[in-house]
C-alpha positions as CSV (number, residue, x, y, z in Angstrom):
1,X,7.0,23.6,-15.1
2,X,3.9,21.1,-13.8
3,X,5.0,17.8,-13.2
4,X,2.4,14.9,-13.6
5,X,2.2,11.5,-11.9
6,X,0.5,8.9,-13.7
7,X,-0.3,5.4,-11.9
8,X,1.0,2.4,-14.6
9,X,-1.3,1.6,-16.1
10,X,-2.4,4.8,-17.7
11,X,1.4,5.9,-18.2
12,X,1.6,2.4,-20.2
13,X,-1.3,3.8,-22.4
14,X,0.0,6.4,-23.2
15,X,3.5,5.5,-23.9
16,X,1.9,2.7,-26.6
17,X,0.1,5.2,-27.5
18,X,3.5,7.0,-28.4
19,X,5.2,4.1,-29.9
20,X,2.8,3.6,-32.4
21,X,2.6,6.7,-33.3
22,X,6.7,7.7,-33.0
23,X,8.1,6.9,-36.8
24,X,11.5,7.5,-35.1
25,X,13.7,4.1,-33.3
26,X,15.6,6.7,-31.3
27,X,13.0,8.2,-29.7
28,X,10.9,4.5,-28.9
29,X,14.6,3.9,-27.8
30,X,15.0,6.8,-25.1
31,X,10.9,5.7,-24.2
32,X,12.0,2.6,-23.4
33,X,15.4,3.3,-21.4
34,X,13.3,5.8,-19.2
35,X,10.8,3.6,-19.0
36,X,13.6,1.1,-16.9
37,X,14.3,3.8,-15.1
38,X,11.3,4.8,-14.0
39,X,11.7,0.9,-12.3
40,X,14.2,0.9,-11.2
41,X,13.5,3.9,-9.3
42,X,9.7,2.3,-7.8
43,X,11.8,-1.0,-6.7
44,X,14.8,1.0,-4.9
45,X,11.6,3.4,-2.9
46,X,9.3,0.2,-2.6
47,X,13.1,-1.2,-0.5
48,X,13.9,1.5,1.1
49,X,10.6,3.3,2.5
50,X,9.0,0.0,3.2
51,X,9.1,-2.3,6.1
52,X,11.4,-5.7,5.9
53,X,8.2,-8.6,5.4
54,X,10.6,-11.1,6.2
55,X,10.6,-10.0,9.8
56,X,6.5,-10.2,10.6
57,X,8.2,-8.9,14.7
58,X,8.9,-5.6,12.5
59,X,5.6,-4.9,10.6
60,X,3.5,-5.8,13.6
61,X,5.6,-3.4,15.9
62,X,5.0,-0.3,13.5
63,X,1.8,-0.2,13.7
64,X,0.6,1.9,16.8
65,X,-2.0,0.6,19.1
66,X,-4.7,3.0,19.9
67,X,-7.6,3.0,21.7
68,X,-10.4,2.7,20.3
69,X,-13.4,5.1,20.0
70,X,-16.2,4.6,19.0
71,X,-18.0,8.1,18.2
72,X,-16.0,8.9,15.0
73,X,-18.2,5.7,13.3
74,X,-22.2,6.0,12.9
75,X,-23.0,1.9,12.8
76,X,-19.6,0.4,14.9
77,X,-17.0,-1.0,13.2
78,X,-16.3,-4.7,13.3
79,X,-13.3,-6.5,13.4
80,X,-13.5,-9.1,10.5
81,X,-11.1,-11.4,11.6
82,X,-12.2,-12.4,14.8
83,X,-16.8,-10.8,13.9
84,X,-16.8,-8.6,17.0
85,X,-17.2,-5.1,17.6
86,X,-14.8,-2.7,18.2
87,X,-16.2,-1.1,21.6
88,X,-15.5,2.4,23.3
89,X,-11.1,1.7,24.4
90,X,-10.2,-1.4,23.1
91,X,-7.2,-1.8,21.7
92,X,-7.1,-1.2,17.9
93,X,-4.9,-0.8,15.2
94,X,-5.7,0.7,12.0
95,X,-3.4,0.2,9.1
96,X,-1.8,2.6,7.1
97,X,-1.9,1.9,3.5
98,X,-5.6,1.2,3.6
99,X,-6.9,2.6,6.5
100,X,-8.8,-0.3,8.0
101,X,-9.2,-0.9,11.5
102,X,-8.6,-4.1,13.3
103,X,-8.4,-5.9,16.9
104,X,-5.1,-5.3,18.0
105,X,-4.7,-8.5,19.0
106,X,-6.7,-10.0,15.9
107,X,-4.5,-7.7,13.3
108,X,-0.9,-9.0,15.2
109,X,-1.9,-12.3,14.7
110,X,-2.9,-12.1,10.9
111,X,0.2,-10.4,10.3
112,X,2.4,-13.2,12.1
113,X,1.4,-15.1,8.4
114,X,0.2,-12.6,5.8
115,X,1.7,-9.2,4.9
116,X,-1.8,-7.9,3.5
117,X,-5.2,-6.3,4.9
118,X,-7.3,-9.2,5.6
119,X,-10.2,-7.2,4.3
120,X,-9.3,-5.4,0.8
121,X,-5.7,-7.1,0.3
122,X,-3.5,-4.5,0.1
123,X,-0.2,-4.5,1.1
124,X,0.7,-3.3,4.7
125,X,3.9,-0.9,3.9
126,X,4.5,1.0,7.1
127,X,7.3,3.8,6.2
128,X,7.8,7.8,5.3
129,X,4.2,7.5,3.2
130,X,5.6,5.1,-0.2
131,X,2.8,2.5,-0.3
132,X,3.1,0.3,-3.8
133,X,0.4,0.5,-5.7
134,X,-2.7,-2.3,-5.0
135,X,-3.4,-5.4,-7.4
136,X,-6.5,-5.7,-8.7
């Protein structure tokens, strides 16, 4: 038995094709109920595994501070918040959802008012590996 996980857009397109070609109202009803159940499951998982965004201090504390090592980056790395290079030994944080680096004090100040990455706007969700899809 194989379980295939599809992104929401692909799943929606697949369901539209199935519904348009279905001549059985019962089958359409089962599909719609299943889709509603998947939506509820997604909401439950998001609330269960993501840090509460209403309290920025919890989110800020949940991202570990590390000593930055520039040897892993050929061209260096710039903190887009302060526009300074991350130097060897700087206190830095790596956002878990998108893997962007920042000075620890810069991203902490940013996360006080925003729960998204300053580069890609991905939601900063810290938990057990569950990351909600990003909005385009």
